[in-house]
N, C-alpha and C positions, 0 to 999 in steps of 0.2 A: 674577060676574066672575072669569075664570080668572087664576091668579097664576103667575108664573114666576120666573126667577132674578133679575129686577130688583126684586121686592117684598121688603119686610122684615116680619118678625113681631115683635111686642112682647108680652111676657108675663112670667109669674112662674115661677121654677124649681121650686118645690115642687109647685104644682098642675099644672104642665105645660100651662097655658092660654096661648094665644098669640093675637095679633090682627094684622090687616093693615088698611091704610087702607080705610075704607068709602066709599060713594058720597058721604057728606057731608064727607069729610076736606078737600077743597079749599076748603071754606068754613069751615074751622076746626071741623068737627064731629068726632064720636067715631070711634074705630077699630071695625071690625067684628070681633067675637071669632071665634076659630076654635079648636076643641078638637082637639089633636093627640095621638094615643095615645103613650104612653111607648114609646120604642124605644132600643136601645143606640146607634143612630146619631144620636139627637136629644139635644142637650146645650144647656143654657142657660148664660148667663154665671155666673161664679163669684159666690157670695153670694146673698142673698135679694132683692136689688134688681132693678130693671127692666133690660131689655136689649133688643137687637134682633139678630136673626139672619137670614141669607139663607135664603129658602125652599128653594132648590135644594140647600143644603148641610145644613140642619138638619131639614127635614121630608120626609115621604114624598111622592114626585112625583105619586102618583095622587090626592092630595087636592085639593080645590078650595075656594075661598073661598066662604063663605056671605055673600051680599051683604046682610046684615041689620045695620043700624046698632045700636050699643049705647050705653047711657048712659055719660057720662064717669065714670070712677072716680077714686078718690083716688090720690095718688102713692105712692111706696114707703113701706111701713110695716112693721108686724109680720108675721111669717109666718102668723099665724092669720087674717089678713084674707082676704076673697074675692080671686079672681084680679085682680091689679093690671094694668090696661091704661092706658097713658099716652096721653092725648089731646093731640095736637099742634096747634099753630097753623099756618096757612099761612105760607110764608116771605115776607119782605119783598123788595123789589127789590134785587138785588145779593147776595142771600143764597143759600147753597147748603149742601147736606149733605156732610159729609166723614166718612170712615170711621175708626173706631178700630181695635181688633183683635177678632178673633173675631166680626165682624159687629156690634159695638156701634156704634150710630149717634149722632152728636152734630152740632150745628150750628156752622158757622163764620160769624161775623158780618163781612161785608166792607163796612165803611163804613156800616152801618145800625144800629149800636149793639147792645149785648148783648140777646139774646132769652132769656127765662126759660121754664122748663118750665111747662106749663099747670097742673099739679097740685102740683108741688113748690115752685115759687117761686124756684128757683135757676138760675143760668146753666147752660147745657148742659155746659160743660167741667167745672164742679164736680160736676154731677150724675153724670157718668160715673165720675169717680174715686171718689166716695163710694158710688154704687150698686153698683159692682163689689166693693167691700170690705164691703158689707153694712150700712154705717152710714147713718142717715137723713140726707138732705141738709138743710142749713140755708141760708137766703137769704144770699148774700154781699153786700157793698156794691156799688153800681153801678160798672161798669167802662167805660172808654172803648173804642172799637172796637179800637184797637191792642192794648190790654191783654187784651181778650177773645180776640182772635186768638192772642196769645202764650200765654195760658192754655190755649186749646184745643190748640195745638201741643204744649205740655208734657204735657197729658193723653194725647194720642195717642202721644207718644214713650214715656211711661211704660208704656202698654199694649203698644206694639211691643217693648219690652224685657222684657215678661213680669212686670212688677211686681205686678199683681193677678191675672193669668190666665196662668200659665206655659205652658199647652198651646195657647194661641191664637196665631194668626198674623195679621199685618197684613192687613186687608181692604181692598178697593178703595174709592174715594170714591163718594159718593152725591150726587145732586142731587134736588130736589123740584120737580115741576111740577104745579100743581093738586092738591096733597095726595098725589100719588103719589111714592114713593121710587124713583128710577131709577138704575140702575148707570151709572157713568161710567168710561170706559177710563182706564187708567193712562197717564201721559205716558212715552213710551219714553226710556230713558237715552241720553245723547249717544253717538254711535258713536265708537269709538277712531280715532285718527289713523292715517294710512297707515304711518308709521314704527313706531308701537306694534303695529299688526297684523302687520307684517312680522317684527318682533322676536319676537312671540309665536309666530308660525308657525315661524320658524327654531328657537326654543327647543323647541317640541314635536317638530319633525322631527329635531333633533340630539340630543335626550335619548336616552341609551342605557342599557338595563337588560336583565337576563336575561329578566325577565317580558315586557317589551315586544318583545324580539327573538323570543321564542317565539310571541307573539301575531301578529307580522308574518309569521312563517313559516307559521303555520296559515292566515292570511288568504290568503297567496300560493299555498299548496298545501293546499287543503281536504282532500285525501285523508289528510293527516297527522292530521287531527282525526277524520274519520268511520271510519277504519280501526281506531282504538282502541275504537270502540263497535260494531264489526261483529259481528253475530250469525250465525254459520255455520248453525245449525240452521234458522233462519227464512229466510235469504236466499241461501245458497250454491247450492242446487239451481236456483232460478230464474235466478240470475246465470249459472251455467254453461250452462244450456239456452239462454237468450237469446243468450249470447255465441257459442255454436256455430251457432245459426241465422243470426245476423248475419254471422258469418264465412263461412258457406256462400253467403250472398247477396252478400257483398262481392266474392268472387273473380270471378264472371262480370260483375258490374257494373263492377269495376275494369278488366277487359280491354275491356269494351264502351265505357266512357266515354273510353278512350284515343283512340277515333275522333273524339270531339268536340274533344278538345284537340290532335289532330294529333301525338300522341306515341306512343312505344312502350308496350306494356302493362306492361312491367316498372316503369315510372315510376308508373303508377297503383297497382300493388301496394305500392311503396315508400310512396306517399302514405297509403294506407289503414293501413299498419302503424304509421308514426310518429304519425299524427294520433290514433289510438286510445290509444296510450300516453301522449301528452302531455295529452290531455284527461282521462284517468283521474286524473292528478296535480293538474290545475289547474281542472277544471270544477266548477261548483256545481250543475249539474243532474244528477239521478240517472238520467234516462231518455233524454236526447238522445244520438243517434248522430252523431258527427262524422266526416266523411270526404269522399270525392269527391261532388260535387253537380253535377247535369247543367247547371244554369244557369251555374255558375262555370266548368265545363269548356267550355261554349260561348264564354264571354267570353275565357277563356284561349286557346282555339283561334283566335278571330278576331285577337287580337293576334299570335299565333305566325304565322299565315298572312301578315299584313301585313309583319312583319319578315322572313320568308323571302323574300317578293317583293322587298323593298327590298335584301336581301342578294344577290339574283340566283338564288335557288333557284326551282324550279317548285312552287308550292303545291298543284297538282293531283296531284302524286305523293306519295302517303301513305307515311309512314315505316313502316307495317305490312307493306309488301310485301317479299317476299324480294329481297334485293339493293338495297333502298332505301338502305342505309347506304353503298353505294358510288357513289351518284349524285354527279355533279360539278357545279360552278358553271357557270352560263350566262355569267357575265361575270367575267373575271379581275381587272378593276379593283376590283370590289367585294370580292373576296377579299383583295386586297392592302391595301385601306383598313381592312377589319374584322379583318384578321389571321386569316383562316379557311382558310389553305392546307391545314392538316391537320385541318380540321373539316368533316365532311359534313353532310347535311341534318338528320339526327336529332340530331347533336351541337349544331348551332346552335339547333334547336328547343327542346331542353331548356335551353339557356342562356337563351333568351328567357323561357321559362316560369319558371325559378328566379329570374331577376331581377325579373320581374313579381310573383311570389309574395313575395319578400323585401320589396319596397317596400310591397305591400299589408299584409303582416303588421306592418311598422313603423308604418304608419298606425294600425292597430288597437291596437297596444300603446300608442302615444302617446295615442290617444283614451281608453284605459283608465286611464292614469296621470293624465291631466288631468280625469278624472271626466266624460267626455262620453258615458256610456252612454245618457243620455236622448235623444241625437240620433237614434238609430234609431227612437224613438217617433214622430218626425215623418213617418216612412214609414208611412202608414196601411195598414190591412188591405186596403181596395179597391185601393190602389196596388200592394201586393205581389201581390195576386191577379191584377190586370191585367198586371203585369210577368211573372208566371209564365206566364200564358196566351200573351202575345206571344212570350216566349222559347221556349215549348214549340212554337209554330208554326214558329219559326226552326229549332229543333232537328229537328223532323220534316222540314222541307224539306231540311236538310243531310244527312239519312240516306236520302233517297229514292234517291240515286245508288247507295248500297250495296245497297238492297233490289232495285233493278233491274239492278245490275251494269253500269252505264254509266260512262264517263269524261267528266265535264264539268268545266269550270274552276271553281275555288273563288272566287266573286266576293267583292269587298270594298266597303266604303263603303255609302252610302245606297242603298236599293232592293235589298239583297242577296237578300231572299226572292223578289221579283218577277223579278230577273235569273236566279236559279237555276231557277225554274219555267219560264221561257222556254227556258233551255238544256236542261232535261229534256224539254220537249215536242219540241224539235228533234232530240234524241238518243234518243227513245223507240224508234225502229226498231232501235237497236243493243243493245237489252237482252239480257243473258245469260239464256237459258232456264233453266239450272240454278239460278242465283241467284233468279230469279223464283219457281220452284216451291218452292225451299227456304224462301224468305221467306213464301210463302203458307201452307205447312204449319206453320212455326214460329209465325207470328202466330195461326193458328187454335188451336193447342195452348195457347199462352201466355194468350190472351184467355179461352179456356174455363176454364183452371185458375184464373185470377184471379177470374172470375165465381163459380166454385164455392167458392173460398176466402172470398169476400165473403158468399156466401149461407149458408155453414155455419161462419162464423167463431166462433160461440158453441159449437159442438160440437168444434172442432179445437183441441187444446192447442198444436199447433205448425203454423204455416202451411205449405202445400205448397211445397217448394223447386223450383218449376217451372222457374225459370231455370237452375239447376244441372243438372237432369235433361235439359233440352233441349240445353244446351251439351255435356254428356257424350255424349249419343246422337248429336248432330250431328257432334261431333268423330270419333267412331268410324266413322260412316257415311262422312264425307268422307275419312278415312284409308283405309278399305277400298275405297271406290269411286274413289279418286284423282281427285277432282273438279278439283283444281287442274291436274293434268297433262292430263287428258282433255277437260275442258270450259272450261278457262281461268278457273275461279272464283277470286276473290280470297280468300286465307286470311291468318291472323294472322301466320304466319312464325315465325322463331326467337325464343324468349323465354329469355334467359339466367337462370341461377340465381345465388344469392348476392347480395352487396351490392357496389356500386361504391365506390371511394374518394371521400370527401367533397371538395367543390370549392367555393371561394368564388364567388358569383355575380359576373358581369361588371359593374363599376361603370359603364362606358359605356352598357351596355344599361339599367341601372337609371334613368339620366337620361332615356333615350328613352321608357321606359314609365311614367314617374312619374304622368302624367295618367291613363292607363288604369288604373293601380293604385288611384286614388282611388275610381272607381265600383265596382271589384271589392271593395275593402274595405268600402264602404258597403253593398253588397248582401249580402255575406257576414255582416256584423255584424247587419244588420236581420233576416235569416232566423234566425240563431243565437239572438239575444236573444228574438225573438218566440216561437220554438219552446220555448226554455228556460222562459219565463214561462208559456206555455200548459200545459206538462206540470206545472210547479210548482203552478199553481192547481188543476189537476185531481187532484193527489195530496196537496195540503195541506202544502207546504213552501215555502220562500222561496229565491230565487236573487238574486245580486248582478250587476247589469248590467255594472258596470265590471270585475268579475272575469271575467265571460264574455268581455268584449272582450280582456282579457289572455290568457285561455286560448286563444281562437280565434286571436289574433295570434301567440302562441307556437307554435300548430299550423302556422302559416305561416312564421314566422321561422326556427326551428330546422331543420325538414325541408328548407328551401330549400338548405341546405348539403349535403344528401344526395339531390339530384336529385328533389325532389318539387315538386308544384305546388299551387295554391290549394285550400283545403278550407273547409268550413263544416258546420253542422248540416243534416241532410236529414230531411224529414218522413216519407217512406215507411219508411225504415229505423228511425226513432224509433218509429213506430207498431207496427212488427213487434216491436221491442225491448220495448215495453210489453206487447204482447199475449202474449208468451212468458214473462212472469213476471219481468222484470227488476226488481231492487230497488236496486242501486247501480251505479256505474261499474266495478265489478270485472268486469262482463260485457265491457267494452271490452278488458281484458287477455286474456280468452279469445278474442275475435274477432281480436286482434292475433296470438295464437298460431296460429290457423288460417291467417291470411295468411302468417305466417312459414314454416309448413310448406309452403305452396304455393311460396313464394319459394325455398326451399332444395331442394325435391324435385320437386314436381309441375308446375312452370311449363313445362318443355319438352314435356309431353304435349299442350299446346294448340296445337301448331305448325300442324296441319291444320284448325283451326277456321275455318269460313267467316266472312267479315266480314258477310255478309248476316244470319247468325244473331245476331251482336253488334248489328247495327242493329235487329233485331226486339226484342231485349231493351231497347234504349233507347226505342224507340217505345212499347212496352207500359208502360214506367215513366212515360210522359207521360200516361197515361190519367187520372189524378186531376186534373192541372193542366188538361187540355183539357175536362174535365167542368165546370169552374168557369164556363163560358159559360152554363150553365143557371141560374146564380144571378143573372144580370143582371136579368131581369124582377122578381124579388123585391126586389133591391137598388133598382131604380127606384121601386118602390112605397114602400119605406122612406125612401129619400133620393135624390132625383134628382141632387144634387150629387155624392154618392159614386159613383153609377152613371156619371156623366160622367167622373169621374176614372178609373174602371176602363176605360171604352171608349177614352178618349184615350191612356192608357198602353199598352194592348194594341195599338191601331192604330198608334201611333208605333213600337213595337217591331217590328211586322211590316213596315210600309211604309218605315221609315227605318233604324233600327238599335237594338240593345238599349240602348246608352248614351243615345241620344236619347230612347228610351222612358222610361228612368228619370228623365231631366231633365224631360221633359214631365209625367210623373206628379207630380213634386215641385211644379212650377209650377202645375199645375191644382189640386193640393191647397191650396196657399197662396191661390190665387184663390178657391176655394170657401170657405175659411175667411174671407177678407176679404169675400166677398159675403154671408155669413151675419151678420157683424158690421156690414156697411154698412147694412142695413135690418132691425134687430131689431124684435121686437114691442113695441108701445107700447099703453098703456091708461090710462084714468082709473079709479082704484079707488073702490069704494063700500063702505059699512059694513053689516055684518050686524046689524040691530037695534040693541040697546044694548051690544053686545059690543065688544071691542077688535080684532076681525077685519076686515080690509080686503081685498077681492078684486076680481077682474075681473068686471064684470057679464056679459060675454060668456061667462064660464066657470061662474059660479054664479048661481043664481036667488035672488030675494028680497033682493037688496042695494039699499040706498038711498044716494044721494049725500049726502055730508056737507054741510050747508048752510054756505055762506060759505067753504069750503075745497076746493081742487082738489088731489087726491092723484094724482100722475103717476108712472107706472112705465115705466122704459126698460130692457128686458131685454138689456143688452149693455154692453160697455165704451164709454166716451165718449172718442173720440180724433179725430184730424184728418179721418179719412175719413167719419165719420158725424155730425159736429157740426151740419152743416146739416140733416140729417134729424131730428136731435134737436130743433132749434128749430122746424122745420116741424110736427112731430108735436105738440109742446107747444102751439104757437099754434093749430093747427086743433082740437085736442081741448078746449082751454079757451075758444076763441072770442075770444081777445084777442091781437093781434099787438103785443106790448109795445114792440118796437123802433119800429114805425111810429107807435104812439101817442105815445111820447116825442118822436120827431122832429117830429110835428105840433104838439105843445105848444111845442117850442122855436121853431118857425117863427112861431107866433102871439104868443109872448111871455107872460110870467107874468100880465099883466093881462087877457088875452083869455079869454073864456068859451068853452065847448065848443060847437061847431056841431052841427047836426043830423047824425046818423049817425056821430059820433066814438065811438071805443071807450069813452072815459071823459069825464066832465064836466070843465069848466074849474076849475082850482084851482092853487095855487102848488106847483110841483114841488119836491120835497125828499125827504129820507129819511123812513123810517117812524118818526120819533121821537114822543115824547109830545105835542109841540106841533103835529104835522101834522094836517090835517083828514082826515076819513074819505073813503074812496073812494065815489063816488056809487053808487047802487044799480044803475046800468046795467051795471056790471061783474059783478054777482051773486056776487062772491067777494072776500075781503079777504086771502087767503093762498094760497100754492102750496106744497105739500109734495111733495118728490121722494123717492120710495122708492129708495134707493141700494143695496138688498140685491143686486139682480142686476148692479150696476155694478162690474165686476171691477177696472178701473183707470182712471186719468185721465192723459192726457198734457198737454203745454203748451197745445195747442189746446182740449182739453176744459176745462181749468181756466179759460182765458180766456173760454170760453162761459159757464160758471157765474158768473164775476165780472161779465160783461156783463149777464146776467140779473138778478143781485142788484142791480146799479146801476139798471137800468131799472125793475124792480119797485119798488125803493125810491123812485124818482122819482114813481111813481104811488101811493105809500102802501100797496103790497101787500107782505106779508112773504113771503120765500123761505126755507123751512126744509128741511133735509136730514135724512133718517131712515135708520137701519140702515147707516151707512157702515162698510165694513171698514177695518182698520188701514192698509192701503195708501192708500186714498182719503183717509182722515183725515190721514195724514202729508203727502200731496200738498197738501191744502187748507191745512194749517198752514204748510208751507214756502212755498207760493205766495202767502201773504198774504190768502187768502180770508176768514179769520177776523179780520182786522185786526191791526195791528202793536202797538198800545198797550193794547188791551182785555184781552188774555190769556184767562184761563179764563172770564171773564164772557161774552166774545163767543162762545167755543166752546160754553158751556152754552146760550147763547141761539139758536144756529144748528144745532147737531148734536144729534140725539136718537137714543136706542137703539131706538125703535120708532116706527111710523107713528102709533099712537094717542097716544103722548106728544107728538109734534109737533102733532097736530091739537088736543089739549087746550091746548098752549101757544099755538097760534094763536088759539083762542077767548079765552083769558085775556088775551092782548095786545089783542085787538080790544075786549073789554069795558073794559079799562083805558083804552084810547084814547078810547072813546066816553064814559066817565065824565069824563076830563080835558077833552074838548071841550065837554061839557055844562056843566062848571064855568066854562070860559072864555066 
């Protein structure tokens, strides 16, 4: 018989011989001896007397009990005697084991009179106190139950205060069923009141000390902590190399992603510069690259286009064109209302973007302060992959007009992708031949370079800067060939140098974009936290989700005053950062220095860069997200529900909008979760031979049903949505609809017998007490044990279902026992009155059991006791 944490060992300290309850113990038989080798971690109670220890704390876990009964030995005596093993008697009704300290077990007599040790002849409370001190126990005078309980409590209190065993700690209570000593959970302390909790929280938050202030500063700015431990010899070269590579990649991506956001390239460079510096100070991830992200740029661009249209601007006129800053309003009324007489298209676009970014950043900072970093965990990986796929299709569609060099209106609202494709088909004949040829050449070069980099990534210390090379060569060719003047090709236009004066975002625009900022903040937080946790797991360190929210939020709040827009972590740049030897976020400072050099010196050199080249850079960057469609068949084989979430999210993003796709993904994820808990797996467990293992016969072979006891397993929470399925499964598997049987008995009356075909025979309905008659053999079982180990929680409906089952089974004389309840379920049962209001611990010990085997043994013992009482009657 395997033993675990619930068993106790009895033995002698000098000989290091210990024993556990043998197969005869429930009939008052001896303990099975077990020889445990001496180990520093094994200690017996102080003194030469007998004691009991928990197997999981005192003995080596690899040992198993030899199920060989031994003869009863004498009680505590001299040290020269053979190993002293205490033979216990089975407990009387209403009696339970309670714990002393250090695992010393003694019995508490609850209304049943004092019980004496089998060999020593003294009450257990006296036996504990004298055995621990090494003196031989002497039989005390008889005690009444109350005196015995008081004496027991005094002995336990003396042990807990360390009177006899200074190194021992108070052990949990024990109870005995059928000779087995079983662990009983502690009763939780009463929760503090609301006023006390608020006072304690305010006291902790208002406590001010130099040490606490320094700890808060390190928590808010992790760079203060890890910079003091920085090792330049090991990490400096890798950080500088990865920072240079990321900076080189950031420059062309920043200029290209300005097309998605509908903003000037200078604002993308501002965003990349400030985001790297702020995350260097506040981020907890060592490898994540925070900056402009294509999905967020798309969401920002959609809001900017909508507000430009409402303000009277033409969204089809991009701010990147030369002379775009001199475009005028279509409606003077809108200009007067919004106060935009001196603000052109680009000015108003960046105002919208900064207002949107500030509100999104405030949302993220608030989530971090409130400790809501776990919220992003509810955006599952299939949802994020489907969203990335759908948004990538939207981005690809928006860049086709730049690849072809045609002017089409920028559509808004639902069906954006479909409307854009229809417009492109109608305008395909107006494509610019120079832009088409340039796009074809750049796409071929970039895709070939990416494939070569992926194939030889293990041999290349630094990835090929294909984007930078293509942009430099294309800019030189466009400038020398005068593509804009000769062929009408669209170019980037003037890019100023230096920094603009900071400006407070428009409060009126902040109210207008508050709802759009919520989805922006959620998407940015989800991608940032998921990437930070992914790289932390792969490199063996930990990140703090709430601090990541604060870091990303501050990367949006503070730069919003310096003409920047929304940022988050980006997977592609983070992978490059890791591959080039990054060790810490010091590489972000190097990347910011590269961007700063471009801002101050090199930005005007990109004036003649064709926008079709920038569109090619964007399209090639979507290659990884578009490839995720190949994962759908594998995902379908693993989990059809997750595959459905992926497809629904991607399809909604493409056919409706990105915001609707995110909402649809969340709803489908919740529905899939509810569907899985709506019909969880159920089974009747069977026993493996004479062991204490109970398993599903559909999963294991050689299992035999326990005679007279039905062990039911429900692998899911029990709540309002699946309570009916719970009852249907229980009734069908056990073959007894207890609700129907009780209703039939009530209709016939207590004096009527059972008719032919009834589930149970006729008898007087009542509780399963000692005076009730046995259930007729037609039911083939006298007890139902519910394995609550997979039962995560109970709600009000689930608790009512169990109470109804308990009442109906009791009316038929069938016991309902619960096994392996977690603390949450136990607390719900206790507060809901399932255990009875007046019976207290007795009712709890008789209905809740730490294992299925304990519950089955208790059911058999009750049935035998009931049969004996009925035979006497």
